[in-house]
C-alpha positions as CSV (number, residue, x, y, z in Angstrom):
1,M,163.4,-45.5,-68.5
2,E,162.5,-48.8,-67.0
3,F,159.6,-49.5,-64.6
4,P,159.4,-53.2,-64.0
5,S,155.8,-54.2,-63.3
6,N,156.8,-57.0,-60.8
7,L,158.2,-54.4,-58.4
8,R,156.6,-51.9,-56.0
9,Y,157.9,-48.4,-55.5
10,T,158.1,-45.6,-52.9
11,K,157.8,-41.9,-53.4
12,D,161.4,-41.7,-52.2
13,H,162.5,-43.8,-55.2
14,E,163.2,-47.2,-53.6
15,W,162.0,-50.4,-55.2
16,I,161.0,-53.6,-53.5
17,S,160.4,-57.2,-54.7
18,L,159.0,-59.9,-52.5
19,D,159.7,-63.6,-52.3
20,G,157.6,-65.1,-49.5
21,T,158.5,-62.9,-46.6
22,T,161.9,-61.9,-47.9
23,A,162.1,-58.6,-49.7
24,T,164.9,-57.3,-51.9
25,I,165.3,-53.5,-52.0
26,G,167.3,-51.0,-54.1
27,I,166.9,-47.6,-55.7
28,T,165.1,-47.0,-59.0
29,E,166.6,-46.3,-62.4
30,F,165.1,-42.7,-62.0
31,A,166.9,-42.2,-58.7
32,Q,170.3,-43.4,-59.9
33,H,170.0,-41.2,-62.9
34,E,169.2,-38.2,-60.8
35,L,172.1,-38.9,-58.4
36,G,174.7,-39.5,-61.1
37,D,177.8,-41.7,-60.7
38,I,177.4,-43.6,-57.5
39,V,180.7,-44.1,-55.7
40,Y,179.7,-45.6,-52.3
41,V,176.8,-47.4,-50.6
42,D,176.7,-47.5,-46.8
43,V,174.3,-49.8,-45.1
44,P,175.1,-50.0,-41.3
45,T,171.7,-51.6,-40.4
46,L,172.5,-55.3,-40.9
47,D,170.5,-57.4,-38.4
48,K,168.6,-54.4,-37.2
49,H,164.8,-54.1,-37.1
50,L,163.5,-50.9,-38.6
51,A,160.0,-49.4,-39.2
52,A,158.8,-48.4,-42.6
53,N,160.3,-45.1,-43.7
54,E,163.3,-45.3,-41.4
55,I,166.7,-44.7,-42.9
56,F,168.5,-48.0,-43.6
57,G,171.6,-46.5,-45.2
58,T,173.0,-43.9,-47.6
59,V,174.2,-43.8,-51.2
60,E,177.0,-41.4,-52.1
61,A,177.3,-40.0,-55.6
62,V,180.1,-37.7,-56.9
63,K,178.2,-34.6,-55.9
64,T,175.8,-35.6,-53.2
65,V,174.8,-38.1,-50.4
66,S,171.3,-39.4,-50.2
67,D,169.5,-41.3,-47.5
68,L,167.9,-44.7,-48.2
69,F,164.4,-45.3,-46.7
70,L,162.9,-48.6,-45.9
71,P,159.7,-49.2,-47.8
72,V,158.1,-51.4,-45.1
73,G,159.0,-52.6,-41.6
74,G,161.2,-55.5,-40.9
75,T,164.7,-56.8,-40.2
76,V,167.7,-56.3,-42.6
77,T,169.1,-59.7,-43.1
78,E,171.6,-59.2,-45.9
79,V,173.6,-56.3,-47.5
80,N,174.9,-56.6,-51.1
81,A,178.6,-57.0,-50.4
82,D,179.4,-56.7,-54.1
83,L,178.6,-53.0,-53.9
84,E,181.7,-52.4,-51.8
85,K,183.9,-53.2,-54.8
86,A,181.5,-52.1,-57.5
87,P,179.0,-49.4,-56.3
88,E,178.6,-48.4,-60.0
89,S,176.4,-51.5,-60.3
90,V,173.6,-49.3,-58.9
91,N,173.9,-47.1,-62.0
92,S,174.4,-49.9,-64.6
93,D,171.9,-52.4,-63.2
94,P,169.7,-50.9,-60.5
95,Y,167.1,-53.7,-60.6
96,G,169.6,-56.5,-60.8
97,K,173.2,-56.5,-59.5
98,G,172.6,-53.1,-58.0
99,W,170.2,-54.3,-55.3
100,M,171.1,-53.0,-51.8
101,I,169.5,-55.1,-49.0
102,K,167.4,-58.1,-48.3
103,M,165.1,-58.1,-45.3
104,D,162.5,-60.2,-43.5
105,V,159.2,-58.2,-43.8
106,D,157.0,-57.8,-40.8
107,N,153.7,-57.7,-42.7
108,V,153.7,-58.6,-46.4
109,A,150.4,-56.9,-46.9
110,D,152.1,-53.5,-46.3
111,I,153.7,-53.9,-49.7
112,E,150.3,-53.6,-51.4
113,A,150.1,-49.9,-50.1
114,L,153.2,-49.0,-52.1
115,L,153.1,-47.6,-55.7
116,D,152.8,-50.0,-58.6
117,A,154.8,-49.4,-61.8
118,A,152.1,-47.2,-63.5
119,A,151.7,-45.0,-60.4
120,Y,155.5,-44.6,-60.0
121,K,155.9,-43.8,-63.6
122,A,153.2,-41.1,-63.3
123,L,155.0,-39.8,-60.2
124,V,158.3,-39.3,-61.9
125,G,156.8,-38.2,-65.2
């Protein structure tokens, strides 16, 4: 299982990468593996400001629906439109084509409080 060292992680299995004050967020390889075949991603929070740990959307797999939690506070600025036609990208490329949202982060220092790759790897065993 892959745990890219350039990302930060949440205990709820989201990953985040930062470029200036813009963050890209998705779910981890572990999460997509646990969910199984993903058939739909719903993110109704475009252009909304949310606090850390608020739900920004849901991901639907064949057998379950799971909430998606924002790792840090900010405004959702973009949703990965490609997931409408190809939600399976979350399964096949969770850290690449399977990203879910981009957001403007309120406080970039908040990302430092998230798990690094080693801590996340230890969490999921």
